[in-house]
C-alpha positions as CSV (number, residue, x, y, z in Angstrom):
1,X,0.0,0.0,0.0
2,X,1.4,3.4,-1.1
3,X,0.2,6.8,0.0
4,X,0.7,9.8,-2.2
5,X,-0.1,13.5,-1.5
6,X,-1.9,14.9,-4.5
7,X,-2.1,18.6,-5.5
8,X,-4.5,17.9,-8.4
9,X,-6.9,15.5,-6.6
10,X,-10.0,16.3,-8.9
11,X,-8.0,15.3,-11.9
12,X,-7.1,12.0,-10.5
13,X,-10.6,11.3,-9.1
14,X,-12.0,12.1,-12.6
15,X,-9.8,9.4,-14.1
16,X,-10.1,7.0,-11.1
17,X,-12.1,4.3,-12.8
18,X,-9.8,4.3,-15.9
19,X,-6.7,4.3,-13.6
20,X,-8.0,1.3,-11.6
21,X,-8.8,-0.7,-14.7
22,X,-5.6,0.0,-16.6
23,X,-3.2,-0.3,-13.6
24,X,-4.9,-3.2,-11.8
25,X,-5.0,-1.3,-8.5
26,X,-7.5,0.0,-6.0
27,X,-7.5,3.8,-5.4
28,X,-9.0,5.5,-2.3
29,X,-8.6,9.0,-1.0
30,X,-8.9,10.9,2.2
31,X,-8.4,14.6,1.8
32,X,-5.3,15.1,-0.4
33,X,-4.0,11.7,0.4
34,X,-4.3,9.0,-2.3
35,X,-4.0,5.4,-1.2
36,X,-2.9,2.8,-3.8
37,X,-3.5,-0.9,-3.1
38,X,-2.3,-3.7,-5.3
39,X,0.7,-5.8,-6.2
40,X,4.0,-4.1,-5.4
41,X,5.1,-3.7,-9.0
42,X,1.7,-2.4,-10.0
43,X,1.7,0.1,-7.1
44,X,5.1,1.4,-8.2
45,X,3.9,1.9,-11.8
46,X,0.6,3.5,-10.5
47,X,2.7,5.9,-8.3
48,X,4.7,7.0,-11.3
49,X,1.5,7.5,-13.4
50,X,-0.1,9.5,-10.6
51,X,3.0,11.6,-10.2
52,X,2.9,12.4,-13.9
53,X,-0.8,13.4,-13.7
54,X,0.0,15.6,-10.7
55,X,2.8,17.2,-12.6
56,X,0.4,18.2,-15.4
57,X,0.8,15.6,-18.1
58,X,-2.5,14.6,-19.8
59,X,-4.0,11.2,-18.9
60,X,-3.2,9.8,-22.4
61,X,0.5,10.6,-22.0
62,X,0.8,9.6,-18.3
63,X,-0.8,6.1,-18.9
64,X,2.0,5.4,-21.5
65,X,4.3,4.8,-18.5
66,X,2.3,1.5,-17.9
67,X,1.5,0.6,-21.5
68,X,4.8,1.2,-23.2
69,X,7.2,0.7,-20.2
70,X,8.3,4.4,-20.2
71,X,9.9,6.3,-17.4
72,X,9.0,9.6,-15.7
73,X,11.8,11.9,-14.6
74,X,11.8,15.4,-13.2
75,X,14.5,18.0,-13.5
76,X,14.7,21.0,-11.1
77,X,16.0,24.0,-13.1
78,X,17.5,25.5,-10.0
79,X,20.0,22.6,-9.7
80,X,21.6,23.5,-13.0
81,X,21.9,27.3,-13.0
82,X,23.0,30.0,-10.6
83,X,20.9,32.7,-12.4
84,X,18.0,34.3,-10.4
85,X,15.8,35.1,-13.4
86,X,14.2,31.6,-13.8
87,X,11.4,33.1,-15.9
88,X,13.8,33.7,-18.8
89,X,15.3,30.2,-18.4
90,X,11.8,28.7,-18.6
91,X,11.2,30.9,-21.7
92,X,14.4,29.5,-23.3
93,X,13.2,25.9,-22.8
94,X,9.7,26.7,-24.1
95,X,10.9,28.8,-27.0
96,X,8.9,31.2,-29.2
97,X,5.3,29.9,-29.4
98,X,6.5,26.6,-27.9
99,X,8.8,25.8,-30.9
100,X,11.9,24.8,-28.8
101,X,9.8,22.4,-26.7
102,X,8.1,20.9,-29.8
103,X,11.5,20.4,-31.5
104,X,12.9,18.7,-28.4
105,X,9.9,16.4,-28.3
106,X,10.5,15.4,-31.9
107,X,14.3,14.9,-31.6
108,X,14.2,13.0,-28.3
109,X,10.9,11.1,-28.8
110,X,10.0,12.1,-25.2
111,X,7.1,14.1,-23.8
112,X,7.9,17.3,-21.9
113,X,5.9,19.4,-19.4
114,X,7.1,22.5,-17.5
115,X,5.7,23.4,-14.1
116,X,7.1,26.2,-12.0
117,X,10.8,25.5,-12.0
118,X,10.7,21.9,-12.9
119,X,10.7,20.0,-16.2
120,X,8.9,16.7,-16.4
121,X,10.0,14.1,-19.0
122,X,8.3,10.9,-20.0
123,X,10.1,8.6,-22.4
124,X,12.0,5.3,-22.6
125,X,15.0,5.0,-20.3
126,X,17.6,5.3,-23.1
127,X,16.0,8.4,-24.6
128,X,15.4,10.2,-21.3
129,X,19.2,10.6,-20.9
130,X,19.5,12.6,-24.1
131,X,16.4,14.6,-23.2
132,X,17.8,15.5,-19.8
133,X,21.2,16.5,-21.3
134,X,19.4,18.7,-23.9
135,X,17.3,20.5,-21.3
136,X,20.3,21.0,-19.0
137,X,22.3,22.4,-21.9
138,X,19.6,25.0,-22.7
139,X,19.3,25.9,-19.0
140,X,23.0,26.5,-18.8
141,X,22.9,28.8,-21.8
142,X,23.7,26.7,-24.9
143,X,22.2,27.8,-28.2
144,X,19.1,25.9,-29.2
145,X,20.5,25.2,-32.6
146,X,23.7,23.6,-31.0
147,X,21.5,21.4,-28.8
148,X,19.4,20.3,-31.8
149,X,22.6,19.5,-33.8
150,X,23.9,17.5,-30.8
151,X,20.6,15.5,-30.5
152,X,20.5,14.8,-34.3
153,X,24.1,13.6,-34.2
154,X,23.5,11.4,-31.1
155,X,20.3,9.7,-32.2
156,X,20.0,6.2,-30.8
157,X,19.9,3.5,-33.4
158,X,16.8,1.3,-33.3
159,X,17.5,-2.1,-31.7
160,X,16.9,-4.9,-34.1
161,X,14.9,-7.7,-32.5
162,X,16.5,-11.1,-33.1
163,X,13.5,-12.9,-31.6
164,X,15.5,-13.7,-28.4
165,X,13.3,-11.6,-26.1
166,X,10.5,-13.5,-24.4
167,X,6.9,-12.2,-24.7
168,X,5.0,-11.8,-21.5
């Protein structure tokens, strides 16, 4: 049994039935506390999905953590810069009309969400590393074009399945 404090309780309660069905867990709440009951591995995945929903990701993206074995990571912008004007740093990450964030999504094949001074990333474990490095570079002042070039150069090659992996 896991207990999570939720800032966006109505959002989770609205999707409660879908979450319980897709994650094979039981959700109950008391105030802002959400109690998750189920098998330990399902509780862990449900905790990550609920964290992503709390962070601001849409339900359709957050549920991919379970369906496609994706990871959810958070970066705190303050950890990577000594500048005080965090508003301009967030603006650099988002870009003009969201263009930088959209380009980062396409190049890294990850989903991004920005909330206050944190950046949330949902993607496969191998791809999240590149996405984190890209965001950190932008936060530390690198030009967006240089970050894009680095991402294009360091694209992960798709793994060829030799049929050795067991299906579950």
